[in-house]
N, CA, C and O atoms as a DFTB+ gen file, in Angstrom:
848 C
 N C O
     1  1     137.909     134.565     150.725
     2  2     137.437     135.765     150.026
     3  2     136.583     136.655     150.913
     4  3     136.394     137.836     150.621
     5  1     136.071     136.090     151.988
     6  2     135.122     136.851     152.802
     7  2     135.574     136.874     154.270
     8  3     134.844     136.473     155.176
     9  1     136.808     137.360     154.466
    10  2     137.393     137.427     155.809
    11  2     137.452     138.884     156.257
    12  3     137.870     139.761     155.501
    13  1     137.031     139.127     157.483
    14  2     137.079     140.474     158.051
    15  2     137.916     140.444     159.325
    16  3     137.871     139.480     160.090
    17  1     138.673     141.502     159.539
    18  2     139.508     141.618     160.739
    19  2     138.961     142.729     161.618
    20  3     138.774     143.861     161.172
    21  1     138.708     142.385     162.879
    22  2     138.233     143.374     163.854
    23  2     139.294     143.509     164.941
    24  3     139.689     142.508     165.540
    25  1     139.760     144.719     165.203
    26  2     140.854     144.889     166.151
    27  2     140.409     144.828     167.608
    28  3     139.252     145.092     167.937
    29  1     141.356     144.473     168.468
    30  2     141.174     144.689     169.899
    31  2     141.134     146.203     170.111
    32  3     141.620     146.960     169.270
    33  1     140.572     146.635     171.202
    34  2     140.522     148.081     171.390
    35  2     139.963     148.489     172.735
    36  3     139.391     147.668     173.452
    37  1     140.130     149.775     173.086
    38  2     139.720     150.277     174.395
    39  2     138.298     150.821     174.397
    40  3     137.718     151.111     173.351
    41  1     137.766     150.947     175.584
    42  2     136.536     151.716     175.789
    43  2     136.971     153.169     176.006
    44  3     137.508     153.520     177.056
    45  1     136.729     153.995     175.004
    46  2     137.213     155.374     175.059
    47  2     136.498     156.216     176.112
    48  3     136.977     157.285     176.489
    49  1     135.352     155.732     176.583
    50  2     134.635     156.459     177.637
    51  2     135.173     156.120     179.024
    52  3     135.006     156.893     179.966
    53  1     135.820     154.963     179.144
    54  2     136.415     154.559     180.427
    55  2     137.835     155.082     180.553
    56  3     138.220     155.629     181.586
    57  1     138.609     154.908     179.489
    58  2     139.985     155.395     179.476
    59  2     140.005     156.729     178.745
    60  3     139.862     156.787     177.523
    61  1     140.182     157.787     179.505
    62  2     140.049     159.145     178.977
    63  2     141.390     159.873     178.988
    64  3     142.368     159.417     179.580
    65  1     141.397     161.012     178.317
    66  2     142.589     161.868     178.332
    67  2     142.622     162.620     179.654
    68  3     141.684     163.342     179.994
    69  1     143.705     162.445     180.392
    70  2     143.859     163.141     181.662
    71  2     144.824     164.314     181.502
    72  3     145.737     164.278     180.678
    73  1     144.605     165.338     182.294
    74  2     145.564     166.450     182.295
    75  2     146.917     165.931     182.769
    76  3     147.033     165.371     183.859
    77  1     147.931     166.122     181.942
    78  2     149.247     165.564     182.236
    79  2     150.178     166.632     182.791
    80  3     150.272     167.737     182.256
    81  1     150.851     166.289     183.852
    82  2     151.851     167.186     184.428
    83  2     153.045     166.345     184.852
    84  3     152.927     165.502     185.742
    85  1     154.184     166.566     184.228
    86  2     155.372     165.776     184.525
    87  2     155.864     166.079     185.933
    88  3     156.161     167.223     186.278
    89  1     155.942     165.031     186.729
    90  2     156.401     165.164     188.110
    91  2     157.924     165.268     188.128
    92  3     158.618     164.361     187.670
    93  1     158.430     166.354     188.648
    94  2     159.883     166.566     188.657
    95  2     160.586     165.646     189.654
    96  3     161.781     165.385     189.517
    97  1     159.859     165.156     190.653
    98  2     160.484     164.331     191.678
    99  2     160.447     162.849     191.343
   100  3     161.295     162.089     191.810
   101  1     159.460     162.420     190.526
   102  2     159.339     160.996     190.226
   103  2     158.823     160.807     188.810
   104  3     157.851     161.442     188.401
   105  1     159.485     159.926     188.062
   106  2     159.054     159.571     186.717
   107  2     158.584     158.128     186.784
   108  3     159.387     157.208     186.934
   109  1     157.274     157.940     186.670
   110  2     156.646     156.659     186.991
   111  2     156.350     155.841     185.737
   112  3     155.542     156.236     184.897
   113  1     157.021     154.690     185.628
   114  2     156.769     153.726     184.561
   115  2     155.852     152.649     185.122
   116  3     156.167     152.052     186.151
   117  1     154.723     152.387     184.469
   118  2     153.767     151.392     184.956
   119  2     153.660     150.233     183.970
   120  3     153.419     150.431     182.779
   121  1     153.846     149.019     184.490
   122  2     153.571     147.800     183.716
   123  2     152.319     147.167     184.291
   124  3     152.323     146.763     185.453
   125  1     151.235     147.067     183.509
   126  2     150.032     146.387     183.966
   127  2     149.852     145.086     183.185
   128  3     149.774     145.116     181.957
   129  1     149.784     143.961     183.866
   130  2     149.586     142.730     183.102
   131  2     149.999     141.482     183.842
   132  3     150.126     141.466     185.066
   133  1     150.208     140.423     183.054
   134  2     150.534     139.112     183.616
   135  2     152.017     139.009     183.947
   136  3     152.846     139.757     183.428
   137  1     152.323     138.063     184.823
   138  2     153.700     137.791     185.233
   139  2     154.054     136.362     184.830
   140  3     154.338     135.523     185.685
   141  1     154.036     136.091     183.541
   142  2     154.368     134.765     183.039
   143  2     155.660     134.779     182.257
   144  3     156.257     135.836     182.057
   145  1     156.096     133.620     181.816
   146  2     157.315     133.525     181.020
   147  2     157.209     134.344     179.743
   148  3     158.186     134.946     179.298
   149  1     156.018     134.362     179.156
   150  2     155.826     135.067     177.881
   151  2     155.945     136.578     178.016
   152  3     156.083     137.278     177.013
   153  1     155.893     137.091     179.244
   154  2     155.910     138.547     179.438
   155  2     157.317     139.141     179.543
   156  3     157.474     140.361     179.523
   157  1     158.320     138.304     179.652
   158  2     159.695     138.790     179.611
   159  2     160.044     139.807     180.679
   160  3     160.781     140.754     180.406
   161  1     159.532     139.634     181.889
   162  2     159.724     140.660     182.912
   163  2     161.100     140.601     183.589
   164  3     161.491     141.554     184.263
   165  1     161.826     139.513     183.421
   166  2     163.200     139.499     183.933
   167  2     164.024     140.568     183.215
   168  3     164.940     141.157     183.789
   169  1     163.684     140.801     181.967
   170  2     164.314     141.873     181.186
   171  2     164.077     143.233     181.839
   172  3     164.961     144.089     181.839
   173  1     162.886     143.426     182.394
   174  2     162.542     144.683     183.059
   175  2     163.356     144.852     184.337
   176  3     163.824     145.951     184.637
   177  1     163.527     143.765     185.091
   178  2     164.323     143.824     186.323
   179  2     165.770     144.229     186.000
   180  3     166.360     145.062     186.690
   181  1     166.326     143.631     184.949
   182  2     167.704     143.956     184.553
   183  2     167.813     145.411     184.105
   184  3     168.802     146.085     184.395
   185  1     166.787     145.891     183.393
   186  2     166.791     147.296     182.961
   187  2     166.714     148.229     184.166
   188  3     167.362     149.276     184.183
   189  1     165.926     147.857     185.170
   190  2     165.822     148.672     186.387
   191  2     167.166     148.768     187.095
   192  3     167.513     149.817     187.639
   193  1     167.922     147.671     187.087
   194  2     169.246     147.683     187.714
   195  2     170.187     148.637     186.968
   196  3     170.967     149.358     187.590
   197  1     170.110     148.636     185.666
   198  2     170.933     149.548     184.859
   199  2     170.585     150.995     185.180
   200  3     171.471     151.835     185.342
   201  1     169.292     151.280     185.271
   202  2     168.847     152.645     185.576
   203  2     169.318     153.075     186.962
   204  3     169.766     154.207     187.147
   205  1     169.216     152.172     187.931
   206  2     169.667     152.499     189.284
   207  2     171.174     152.765     189.311
   208  3     171.645     153.642     190.035
   209  1     171.920     152.003     188.520
   210  2     173.377     152.217     188.441
   211  2     173.726     153.537     187.753
   212  3     174.832     154.055     187.907
   213  1     172.770     154.072     186.993
   214  2     172.944     155.379     186.354
   215  2     172.576     156.526     187.290
   216  3     172.565     157.690     186.889
   217  1     172.275     156.184     188.540
   218  2     171.958     157.172     189.574
   219  2     170.771     158.056     189.150
   220  3     170.860     159.283     189.122
   221  1     169.662     157.380     188.822
   222  2     168.433     158.089     188.463
   223  2     167.329     157.667     189.442
   224  3     166.403     156.954     189.055
   225  1     167.420     158.100     190.704
   226  2     166.449     157.653     191.711
   227  2     165.027     158.136     191.454
   228  3     164.077     157.597     192.021
   229  1     164.873     159.159     190.595
   230  2     163.524     159.656     190.319
   231  2     162.730     158.708     189.435
   232  3     161.500     158.771     189.414
   233  1     163.414     157.827     188.701
   234  2     162.714     156.878     187.830
   235  2     162.276     155.675     188.660
   236  3     163.097     154.985     189.263
   237  1     160.968     155.441     188.678
   238  2     160.399     154.345     189.452
   239  2     159.534     153.468     188.544
   240  3     158.767     153.976     187.725
   241  1     159.663     152.153     188.696
   242  2     158.884     151.208     187.909
   243  2     157.900     150.485     188.824
   244  3     158.284     149.934     189.855
   245  1     156.635     150.496     188.436
   246  2     155.589     149.820     189.201
   247  2     154.998     148.704     188.340
   248  3     154.486     148.958     187.249
   249  1     155.072     147.476     188.832
   250  2     154.566     146.314     188.106
   251  2     153.308     145.813     188.802
   252  3     153.345     145.430     189.972
   253  1     152.202     145.818     188.078
   254  2     150.904     145.473     188.659
   255  2     150.380     144.202     188.009
   256  3     150.254     144.134     186.786
   257  1     150.074     143.198     188.816
   258  2     149.512     141.971     188.272
   259  2     149.969     140.760     189.054
   260  3     150.444     140.868     190.184
   261  1     149.815     139.589     188.423
   262  2     150.162     138.339     189.087
   263  2     150.508     137.297     188.032
   264  3     150.255     137.484     186.842
   265  1     151.090     136.203     188.492
   266  2     151.438     135.129     187.570
   267  2     152.520     134.231     188.138
   268  3     153.039     134.473     189.228
   269  1     152.849     133.201     187.392
   270  2     153.753     132.161     187.880
   271  2     155.165     132.668     188.158
   272  3     155.878     132.075     188.967
   273  1     155.583     133.749     187.506
   274  2     156.950     134.254     187.656
   275  2     157.087     135.343     188.716
   276  3     158.194     135.820     188.968
   277  1     155.983     135.742     189.337
   278  2     156.042     136.916     190.198
   279  2     156.968     136.715     191.398
   280  3     157.776     137.591     191.710
   281  1     156.859     135.583     192.064
   282  2     157.691     135.346     193.250
   283  2     159.171     135.399     192.880
   284  3     159.976     135.980     193.608
   285  1     159.523     134.797     191.760
   286  2     160.911     134.808     191.297
   287  2     161.380     136.228     191.005
   288  3     162.498     136.603     191.358
   289  1     160.524     137.017     190.358
   290  2     160.876     138.392     189.995
   291  2     161.052     139.272     191.226
   292  3     161.940     140.124     191.265
   293  1     160.207     139.063     192.229
   294  2     160.336     139.829     193.487
   295  2     161.688     139.536     194.136
   296  3     162.353     140.443     194.636
   297  1     162.090     138.260     194.124
   298  2     163.387     137.886     194.710
   299  2     164.541     138.505     193.913
   300  3     165.516     138.980     194.497
   301  1     164.431     138.498     192.593
   302  2     165.490     139.045     191.748
   303  2     165.700     140.546     191.971
   304  3     166.801     141.066     191.794
   305  1     164.636     141.217     192.355
   306  2     164.707     142.680     192.480
   307  2     164.785     143.155     193.924
   308  3     164.593     144.341     194.194
   309  1     165.064     142.245     194.858
   310  2     164.989     142.603     196.282
   311  2     165.967     143.707     196.682
   312  3     165.727     144.421     197.656
   313  1     167.059     143.854     195.946
   314  2     168.046     144.882     196.291
   315  2     167.859     146.185     195.514
   316  3     168.636     147.126     195.676
   317  1     166.833     146.234     194.677
   318  2     166.586     147.436     193.872
   319  2     165.573     148.333     194.579
   320  3     164.568     147.858     195.108
   321  1     165.849     149.614     194.581
   322  2     164.949     150.567     195.221
   323  2     163.977     151.225     194.245
   324  3     163.092     151.975     194.657
   325  1     164.142     150.945     192.952
   326  2     163.344     151.652     191.947
   327  2     162.261     150.797     191.310
   328  3     161.669     151.197     190.307
   329  1     161.993     149.620     191.878
   330  2     160.965     148.757     191.304
   331  2     160.025     148.291     192.405
   332  3     160.454     147.908     193.494
   333  1     158.724     148.332     192.095
   334  2     157.702     148.040     193.096
   335  2     156.656     147.098     192.488
   336  3     156.282     147.243     191.325
   337  1     156.196     146.147     193.277
   338  2     155.208     145.171     192.836
   339  2     153.885     145.420     193.550
   340  3     153.841     145.663     194.756
   341  1     152.812     145.351     192.771
   342  2     151.481     145.519     193.350
   343  2     150.578     144.377     192.898
   344  3     150.767     143.796     191.829
   345  1     149.599     144.073     193.732
   346  2     148.654     143.004     193.414
   347  2     147.759     143.415     192.249
   348  3     147.627     144.602     191.950
   349  1     147.140     142.424     191.589
   350  2     146.204     142.753     190.507
   351  2     145.068     143.633     191.015
   352  3     144.650     143.532     192.169
   353  1     144.578     144.499     190.127
   354  2     143.438     145.338     190.486
   355  2     142.352     145.169     189.439
   356  3     142.607     144.659     188.348
   357  1     141.142     145.595     189.767
   358  2     140.030     145.454     188.839
   359  2     140.179     146.426     187.678
   360  3     140.849     147.453     187.788
   361  1     139.543     146.084     186.569
   362  2     139.588     146.929     185.376
   363  2     139.052     148.326     185.667
   364  3     139.514     149.306     185.083
   365  1     138.084     148.418     186.566
   366  2     137.475     149.707     186.892
   367  2     138.474     150.677     187.523
   368  3     138.336     151.893     187.389
   369  1     139.483     150.132     188.213
   370  2     140.473     150.978     188.877
   371  2     141.660     151.327     187.982
   372  3     142.461     152.202     188.313
   373  1     141.764     150.639     186.850
   374  2     142.931     150.833     185.996
   375  2     143.067     152.250     185.435
   376  3     144.192     152.738     185.334
   377  1     141.967     152.943     185.061
   378  2     142.141     154.312     184.560
   379  2     142.876     155.233     185.530
   380  3     143.670     156.072     185.104
   381  1     142.621     155.086     186.820
   382  2     143.323     155.926     187.808
   383  2     144.807     155.585     187.887
   384  3     145.639     156.463     188.118
   385  1     145.136     154.307     187.694
   386  2     146.543     153.901     187.667
   387  2     147.233     154.528     186.466
   388  3     148.345     155.046     186.573
   389  1     146.562     154.477     185.320
   390  2     147.132     155.063     184.113
   391  2     147.275     156.578     184.256
   392  3     148.222     157.175     183.743
   393  1     146.337     157.178     184.949
   394  2     146.379     158.623     185.165
   395  2     147.656     159.030     185.897
   396  3     148.222     160.087     185.617
   397  1     148.108     158.207     186.823
   398  2     149.283     158.547     187.637
   399  2     150.600     158.194     186.951
   400  3     151.671     158.538     187.450
   401  1     150.525     157.510     185.812
   402  2     151.735     157.064     185.124
   403  2     152.262     158.133     184.177
   404  3     151.498     158.904     183.597
   405  1     153.583     158.162     184.031
   406  2     154.198     158.989     182.991
   407  2     154.304     158.210     181.687
   408  3     154.148     158.773     180.604
   409  1     154.567     156.922     181.795
   410  2     154.728     156.049     180.632
   411  2     154.144     154.684     180.979
   412  3     154.274     154.220     182.112
   413  1     153.501     154.040     180.004
   414  2     153.008     152.677     180.168
   415  2     153.972     151.724     179.474
   416  3     154.350     151.940     178.323
   417  1     154.363     150.683     180.173
   418  2     155.279     149.679     179.631
   419  2     154.501     148.426     179.250
   420  3     153.757     147.878     180.064
   421  1     154.676     147.975     178.011
   422  2     154.099     146.728     177.531
   423  2     155.268     145.794     177.237
   424  3     156.027     146.021     176.294
   425  1     155.411     144.757     178.034
   426  2     156.580     143.875     177.934
   427  2     156.166     142.477     177.503
   428  3     155.256     141.875     178.073
   429  1     156.866     141.967     176.469
   430  2     156.719     140.570     176.067
   431  2     158.095     140.002     175.755
   432  3     159.022     140.738     175.419
   433  1     158.214     138.690     175.871
   434  2     159.477     138.017     175.586
   435  2     159.715     137.961     174.080
   436  3     158.838     138.291     173.282
   437  1     160.905     137.541     173.718
   438  2     161.293     137.462     172.309
   439  2     160.769     136.157     171.712
   440  3     161.494     135.168     171.606
   441  1     159.501     136.179     171.329
   442  2     158.826     135.013     170.757
   443  2     158.365     135.382     169.346
   444  3     157.601     136.336     169.193
   445  1     158.803     134.660     168.310
   446  2     158.509     135.044     166.923
   447  2     157.024     135.283     166.644
   448  3     156.677     136.198     165.897
   449  1     156.155     134.479     167.232
   450  2     154.722     134.631     166.989
   451  2     154.233     136.036     167.323
   452  3     153.333     136.553     166.662
   453  1     154.827     136.661     168.354
   454  2     154.366     137.964     168.801
   455  2     154.588     139.063     167.757
   456  3     153.988     140.134     167.849
   457  1     155.436     138.804     166.778
   458  2     155.643     139.793     165.717
   459  2     154.377     139.971     164.874
   460  3     154.193     141.003     164.228
   461  1     153.512     138.960     164.886
   462  2     152.345     138.995     164.002
   463  2     151.023     138.711     164.716
   464  3     149.968     139.151     164.259
   465  1     151.071     137.979     165.832
   466  2     149.824     137.452     166.365
   467  2     149.549     137.772     167.817
   468  3     149.133     136.891     168.571
   469  1     149.773     139.028     168.237
   470  2     149.477     139.396     169.623
   471  2     148.832     140.780     169.635
   472  3     149.136     141.632     168.800
   473  1     147.933     140.984     170.603
   474  2     147.197     142.245     170.648
   475  2     146.880     142.584     172.104
   476  3     145.748     142.380     172.545
   477  1     147.855     143.096     172.858
   478  2     147.651     143.320     174.302
   479  2     146.616     144.413     174.565
   480  3     146.769     145.541     174.097
   481  1     145.573     144.082     175.305
   482  2     144.504     145.062     175.529
   483  2     145.012     146.292     176.293
   484  3     144.503     147.395     176.094
   485  1     146.016     146.105     177.170
   486  2     146.541     147.251     177.937
   487  2     147.222     148.274     177.025
   488  3     147.284     149.458     177.356
   489  1     147.733     147.817     175.878
   490  2     148.348     148.738     174.926
   491  2     147.333     149.765     174.448
   492  3     147.628     150.959     174.389
   493  1     146.143     149.300     174.110
   494  2     145.114     150.196     173.570
   495  2     144.481     151.045     174.666
   496  3     144.025     152.160     174.412
   497  1     144.455     150.509     175.892
   498  2     144.015     151.320     177.028
   499  2     144.994     152.473     177.261
   500  3     144.592     153.585     177.602
   501  1     146.288     152.189     177.070
   502  2     147.303     153.241     177.202
   503  2     147.130     154.293     176.117
   504  3     147.208     155.490     176.394
   505  1     146.894     153.857     174.880
   506  2     146.624     154.806     173.798
   507  2     145.469     155.729     174.186
   508  3     145.562     156.952     174.082
   509  1     144.376     155.102     174.639
   510  2     143.168     155.872     174.955
   511  2     143.404     156.858     176.091
   512  3     142.770     157.912     176.139
   513  1     144.312     156.524     177.008
   514  2     144.619     157.388     178.148
   515  2     145.614     158.485     177.799
   516  3     146.003     159.281     178.654
   517  1     146.022     158.517     176.528
   518  2     146.957     159.542     176.038
   519  2     148.288     159.492     176.782
   520  3     148.829     160.513     177.205
   521  1     148.798     158.264     176.929
   522  2     150.083     158.072     177.586
   523  2     151.108     157.528     176.598
   524  3     150.781     156.650     175.800
   525  1     152.343     158.030     176.634
   526  2     153.400     157.426     175.823
   527  2     153.611     155.971     176.222
   528  3     153.395     155.592     177.373
   529  1     154.034     155.164     175.260
   530  2     154.181     153.727     175.479
   531  2     155.603     153.290     175.150
   532  3     156.200     153.752     174.178
   533  1     156.135     152.394     175.974
   534  2     157.338     151.642     175.623
   535  2     156.918     150.190     175.473
   536  3     156.302     149.620     176.373
   537  1     157.253     149.589     174.328
   538  2     156.880     148.197     174.080
   539  2     158.087     147.402     173.618
   540  3     158.944     147.913     172.896
   541  1     158.145     146.146     174.042
   542  2     159.205     145.234     173.604
   543  2     158.581     144.159     172.723
   544  3     158.696     142.966     173.004
   545  1     157.916     144.596     171.649
   546  2     157.208     143.659     170.772
   547  2     157.611     143.934     169.326
   548  3     156.853     144.555     168.581
   549  1     158.810     143.472     168.918
   550  2     159.255     143.705     167.545
   551  2     158.231     143.206     166.532
   552  3     157.615     142.157     166.717
   553  1     158.064     143.963     165.475
   554  2     157.068     143.616     164.474
   555  2     156.010     144.689     164.374
   556  3     156.313     145.879     164.465
   557  1     154.783     144.279     164.189
   558  2     153.699     145.213     163.898
   559  2     153.481     146.240     165.005
   560  3     153.277     147.420     164.718
   561  1     153.521     145.811     166.261
   562  2     153.224     146.745     167.356
   563  2     154.328     147.782     167.516
   564  3     154.045     148.977     167.602
   565  1     155.584     147.339     167.556
   566  2     156.685     148.306     167.639
   567  2     156.667     149.268     166.457
   568  3     156.898     150.466     166.618
   569  1     156.393     148.737     165.269
   570  2     156.345     149.591     164.073
   571  2     155.264     150.660     164.213
   572  3     155.481     151.822     163.870
   573  1     154.104     150.260     164.717
   574  2     153.010     151.214     164.896
   575  2     153.405     152.315     165.884
   576  3     153.144     153.492     165.636
   577  1     154.027     151.941     166.994
   578  2     154.429     152.914     168.007
   579  2     155.478     153.876     167.452
   580  3     155.379     155.089     167.638
   581  1     156.471     153.331     166.776
   582  2     157.559     154.174     166.257
   583  2     157.107     155.035     165.085
   584  3     157.467     156.209     164.996
   585  1     156.321     154.452     164.187
   586  2     155.887     155.204     163.007
   587  2     154.957     156.355     163.365
   588  3     154.950     157.393     162.702
   589  1     154.168     156.159     164.427
   590  2     153.240     157.211     164.859
   591  2     153.847     158.135     165.913
   592  3     153.209     159.099     166.336
   593  1     155.074     157.845     166.336
   594  2     155.785     158.658     167.329
   595  2     154.983     158.832     168.619
   596  3     154.795     159.939     169.126
   597  1     154.520     157.691     169.123
   598  2     153.710     157.718     170.349
   599  2     154.433     157.028     171.505
   600  3     153.819     156.674     172.512
   601  1     155.716     156.844     171.350
   602  2     156.525     156.187     172.365
   603  2     157.724     155.558     171.704
   604  3     158.222     156.054     170.693
   605  1     158.194     154.446     172.286
   606  2     159.355     153.759     171.746
   607  2     159.097     152.259     171.705
   608  3     158.820     151.643     172.734
   609  1     159.187     151.683     170.532
   610  2     159.132     150.240     170.367
   611  2     160.551     149.726     170.222
   612  3     161.278     150.163     169.330
   613  1     160.954     148.811     171.081
   614  2     162.353     148.394     171.132
   615  2     162.476     146.882     171.075
   616  3     161.485     146.156     171.161
   617  1     163.705     146.424     170.928
   618  2     164.012     144.999     170.870
   619  2     163.634     144.317     172.180
   620  3     163.814     144.874     173.263
   621  1     163.105     143.096     172.058
   622  2     162.792     142.311     173.254
   623  2     164.060     141.691     173.818
   624  3     165.053     141.533     173.107
   625  1     164.024     141.339     175.106
   626  2     165.133     140.663     175.767
   627  2     166.451     141.433     175.617
   628  3     167.510     140.852     175.378
   629  1     166.352     142.750     175.764
   630  2     167.531     143.612     175.664
   631  2     167.421     144.679     176.756
   632  3     166.888     145.762     176.513
   633  1     167.921     144.379     177.950
   634  2     167.749     145.318     179.062
   635  2     168.406     146.672     178.834
   636  3     167.912     147.693     179.312
   637  1     169.514     146.683     178.109
   638  2     170.162     147.965     177.812
   639  2     169.261     148.843     176.958
   640  3     169.143     150.045     177.195
   641  1     168.620     148.227     175.951
   642  2     167.712     148.979     175.085
   643  2     166.516     149.500     175.875
   644  3     166.071     150.629     175.665
   645  1     166.000     148.679     176.781
   646  2     164.859     149.103     177.590
   647  2     165.257     150.236     178.535
   648  3     164.532     151.222     178.671
   649  1     166.393     150.094     179.176
   650  2     166.868     151.155     180.081
   651  2     167.075     152.452     179.309
   652  3     166.698     153.522     179.787
   653  1     167.665     152.370     178.130
   654  2     167.898     153.571     177.318
   655  2     166.593     154.207     176.870
   656  3     166.489     155.432     176.804
   657  1     165.588     153.378     176.560
   658  2     164.287     153.911     176.157
   659  2     163.636     154.673     177.306
   660  3     163.080     155.753     177.105
   661  1     163.706     154.108     178.510
   662  2     163.139     154.774     179.683
   663  2     163.872     156.083     179.961
   664  3     163.245     157.109     180.223
   665  1     165.197     156.042     179.902
   666  2     165.990     157.248     180.136
   667  2     165.705     158.310     179.070
   668  3     165.680     159.504     179.368
   669  1     165.494     157.871     177.842
   670  2     165.204     158.798     176.750
   671  2     163.890     159.532     176.981
   672  3     163.820     160.748     176.797
   673  1     162.845     158.807     177.384
   674  2     161.553     159.452     177.612
   675  2     161.587     160.321     178.864
   676  3     160.964     161.382     178.907
   677  1     162.315     159.869     179.878
   678  2     162.435     160.678     181.097
   679  2     163.114     162.014     180.802
   680  3     162.875     163.010     181.485
   681  1     163.949     162.019     179.792
   682  2     164.701     163.221     179.433
   683  2     163.888     164.197     178.581
   684  3     164.302     165.335     178.360
   685  1     162.735     163.744     178.109
   686  2     161.918     164.616     177.257
   687  2     161.127     165.619     178.097
   688  3     160.865     165.399     179.279
   689  1     160.763     166.707     177.463
   690  2     160.004     167.748     178.158
   691  2     158.558     167.315     178.344
   692  3     158.077     166.389     177.690
   693  1     157.890     167.992     179.233
   694  2     156.467     167.735     179.450
   695  2     155.696     167.921     178.148
   696  3     154.802     167.132     177.841
   697  1     156.028     168.944     177.390
   698  2     155.344     169.220     176.128
   699  2     155.507     168.059     175.143
   700  3     154.548     167.677     174.472
   701  1     156.699     167.506     175.056
   702  2     156.946     166.387     174.134
   703  2     156.158     165.149     174.546
   704  3     155.610     164.453     173.692
   705  1     156.096     164.869     175.841
   706  2     155.362     163.701     176.328
   707  2     153.858     163.859     176.102
   708  3     153.173     162.901     175.743
   709  1     153.351     165.073     176.314
   710  2     151.929     165.337     176.056
   711  2     151.608     165.122     174.577
   712  3     150.578     164.542     174.234
   713  1     152.493     165.590     173.717
   714  2     152.290     165.442     172.275
   715  2     152.236     163.971     171.872
   716  3     151.388     163.574     171.073
   717  1     153.137     163.170     172.422
   718  2     153.121     161.732     172.162
   719  2     151.795     161.111     172.593
   720  3     151.170     160.355     171.849
   721  1     151.387     161.450     173.808
   722  2     150.159     160.887     174.348
   723  2     148.933     161.250     173.535
   724  3     148.066     160.405     173.313
   725  1     148.846     162.494     173.087
   726  2     147.677     162.922     172.304
   727  2     147.653     162.243     170.935
   728  3     146.579     161.968     170.400
   729  1     148.819     161.975     170.369
   730  2     148.877     161.210     169.126
   731  2     148.371     159.784     169.341
   732  3     147.684     159.219     168.490
   733  1     148.726     159.213     170.500
   734  2     148.254     157.869     170.831
   735  2     146.730     157.853     170.962
   736  3     146.068     156.935     170.477
   737  1     146.184     158.870     171.616
   738  2     144.724     158.959     171.759
   739  2     144.055     159.075     170.390
   740  3     143.032     158.441     170.134
   741  1     144.638     159.883     169.522
   742  2     144.076     160.058     168.183
   743  2     144.077     158.730     167.427
   744  3     143.123     158.424     166.712
   745  1     145.139     157.943     167.581
   746  2     145.213     156.632     166.942
   747  2     144.152     155.698     167.501
   748  3     143.525     154.947     166.754
   749  1     143.947     155.743     168.817
   750  2     142.906     154.914     169.440
   751  2     141.532     155.267     168.887
   752  3     140.725     154.381     168.605
   753  1     141.268     156.550     168.734
   754  2     139.972     156.990     168.213
   755  2     139.784     156.590     166.754
   756  3     138.683     156.229     166.340
   757  1     140.855     156.655     165.984
   758  2     140.769     156.365     164.553
   759  2     140.678     154.867     164.249
   760  3     139.876     154.442     163.417
   761  1     141.506     154.077     164.929
   762  2     141.677     152.682     164.522
   763  2     141.178     151.635     165.514
   764  3     140.955     150.486     165.133
   765  1     140.999     152.016     166.788
   766  2     140.732     150.988     167.793
   767  2     139.510     151.254     168.662
   768  3     139.293     150.546     169.645
   769  1     138.728     152.235     168.327
   770  2     137.539     152.573     169.114
   771  2     136.607     151.357     169.190
   772  3     136.143     150.864     168.162
   773  1     136.338     150.881     170.396
   774  2     135.525     149.683     170.578
   775  2     134.106     149.871     170.036
   776  3     133.528     148.936     169.482
   777  1     133.546     151.063     170.190
   778  2     132.188     151.304     169.685
   779  2     132.123     151.154     168.167
   780  3     131.168     150.590     167.633
   781  1     133.147     151.666     167.475
   782  2     133.184     151.528     166.012
   783  2     133.328     150.064     165.607
   784  3     132.734     149.621     164.624
   785  1     134.117     149.322     166.370
   786  2     134.303     147.902     166.079
   787  2     132.995     147.141     166.258
   788  3     132.669     146.261     165.461
   789  1     132.246     147.482     167.307
   790  2     130.951     146.834     167.554
   791  2     129.971     147.148     166.419
   792  3     129.233     146.275     165.962
   793  1     129.975     148.397     165.977
   794  2     129.101     148.778     164.865
   795  2     129.461     148.016     163.593
   796  3     128.582     147.583     162.848
   797  1     130.753     147.856     163.354
   798  2     131.202     147.125     162.167
   799  2     130.790     145.661     162.258
   800  3     130.353     145.069     161.271
   801  1     130.930     145.084     163.441
   802  2     130.510     143.701     163.633
   803  2     129.015     143.550     163.398
   804  3     128.571     142.604     162.748
   805  1     128.234     144.503     163.941
   806  2     126.786     144.461     163.730
   807  2     126.429     144.523     162.260
   808  3     125.547     143.798     161.797
   809  1     127.109     145.385     161.525
   810  2     126.861     145.503     160.086
   811  2     127.224     144.225     159.359
   812  3     126.497     143.793     158.464
   813  1     128.334     143.614     159.730
   814  2     128.755     142.356     159.109
   815  2     127.729     141.259     159.348
   816  3     127.387     140.508     158.435
   817  1     127.235     141.171     160.596
   818  2     126.259     140.127     160.922
   819  2     124.935     140.358     160.184
   820  3     124.287     139.411     159.740
   821  1     124.544     141.631     160.061
   822  2     123.307     141.945     159.335
   823  2     123.427     141.551     157.872
   824  3     122.494     140.985     157.303
   825  1     124.554     141.841     157.267
   826  2     124.768     141.472     155.871
   827  2     124.776     139.967     155.695
   828  3     124.294     139.442     154.691
   829  1     125.341     139.267     156.701
   830  2     125.379     137.813     156.635
   831  2     123.964     137.228     156.701
   832  3     123.613     136.315     155.953
   833  1     123.165     137.782     157.620
   834  2     121.775     137.303     157.768
   835  2     121.004     137.533     156.480
   836  3     120.200     136.693     156.074
   837  1     121.245     138.660     155.840
   838  2     120.512     139.003     154.618
   839  2     120.858     138.105     153.430
   840  3     120.142     138.097     152.428
   841  1     121.958     137.345     153.540
   842  2     122.342     136.459     152.438
   843  2     121.580     135.147     152.484
   844  3     121.591     134.388     151.515
   845  1     120.912     134.871     153.611
   846  2     120.158     133.597     153.725
   847  2     118.732     133.775     153.208
   848  3     117.948     132.826     153.220
């Protein structure tokens, strides 16, 4: 009867709205996160191959992070020119990475639990940075992205769907991408602002103390 839910969320003062300008020479998709089995990144490699076969050299995917699957993924993509791997970076440097991105990719494998019980912090950092998002997390997260029109939530473990989502956003105008990003920022401010969550937690704890 007395359960409260507090969301994960971004620091809106660290991740800010950047002036967006679509680069005509390169469309940069950034994946920031872990390289484990649960992240489903082999799906991303397959999608990159599809995009390269579609002769879209301007689309580039940058994967930032580390994990048990990274060495395998690097080998799988050795013949692809549109995918790049970078070492993990500190949280303080992440806003600049997001600033240079056209789209943020949040990738997870097709695991039933993720439909209800996952909350990737990079997703909310992307919202706060006013960047469109592509996510492979069927369920609550994909529904939120699609219903708010802030990117594309697609089926997991489906490289064709991922490639089509990337191609779809690359085909949109600068104005459309800016609109998506600003909607994402508005959602971050309304529902995921870390300061508001801290205030709510403080209020909950004060009320709890007052009951003793």
